[in-house]
C-alpha positions in Angstrom: -50.6 11.4 -5.0 -50.0 8.3 -7.0 -46.6 9.6 -8.1 -45.6 10.3 -4.5 -46.5 6.8 -3.3 -44.6 5.3 -6.2 -41.6 7.5 -5.5 -41.6 6.5 -1.8 -41.9 2.8 -2.6 -39.0 3.0 -5.0 -36.9 4.9 -2.4 -37.6 2.3 0.2 -36.7 -0.5 -2.1 -33.5 1.2 -3.1 -32.4 1.9 0.5 -33.3 -1.6 1.7 -31.2 -3.2 -1.0 -28.0 -1.5 0.2 -25.5 -3.4 2.3 -24.8 -2.3 5.9 -21.5 -0.8 4.7 -23.2 1.2 2.0 -25.8 2.6 4.4 -23.0 3.5 6.9 -21.0 5.3 4.2 -24.1 7.3 3.0 -25.3 8.1 6.5 -21.9 8.8 8.0 -22.3 12.6 8.2 -22.1 13.9 11.7 -20.1 11.0 13.0 -16.5 11.2 14.1 -13.7 9.1 12.7 -10.3 7.9 13.7 -7.8 8.3 10.9 -4.6 6.3 11.2 -1.8 7.1 8.7 0.8 4.3 8.7 4.3 5.3 7.4 7.6 3.5 7.3 8.8 4.6 10.7 5.8 6.5 12.1 2.1 6.1 12.7 0.0 9.2 13.0 -3.5 9.2 14.5 -6.1 11.9 13.9 -9.7 12.3 15.0 -12.1 14.0 12.6 -15.0 16.3 13.5 -17.1 14.7 10.8 -17.0 12.7 7.6 -13.7 11.9 6.0 -13.9 12.6 2.3 -11.9 11.8 -0.9 -11.9 13.7 -4.2 -12.5 12.0 -7.5 -9.3 10.6 -9.1 -7.3 11.1 -5.8 -5.6 8.7 -3.6 -5.9 10.9 -0.6 -8.5 11.9 2.0 -9.3 15.1 3.8 -11.1 16.0 7.0 -11.3 18.6 9.8 -8.9 17.7 12.7 -10.8 17.6 16.0 -7.8 18.8 18.1 -7.3 22.1 16.3 -10.2 22.6 13.8 -7.8 22.7 10.8 -8.1 20.9 7.4 -5.9 17.8 7.2 -5.1 16.0 3.9 -3.5 12.6 4.0 -2.5 9.9 1.5 -0.7 6.6 1.6 -1.5 3.7 3.9 -4.6 5.1 5.6 -7.1 3.3 8.0 -10.4 5.1 8.6 -12.6 3.8 11.5 -15.9 5.2 12.6 -15.9 6.1 16.3 
């Protein structure tokens, strides 16, 4: 019982010390995002069905496109906004 209380106390302290942005990033699953890819002559806008993710050592992002349910991978000048 004492270990459980200690664990819960440490968890509360750790979560409360996060910034708003950190909490949003951790808890962003289930939310939709607007992904804007800005190119030289074109701007493409996508809407994800959920979290936009990035792989380790990658400059790109991937997500499921809301309009057709397909996987989209983008890189370059990308702006990601939670909707």
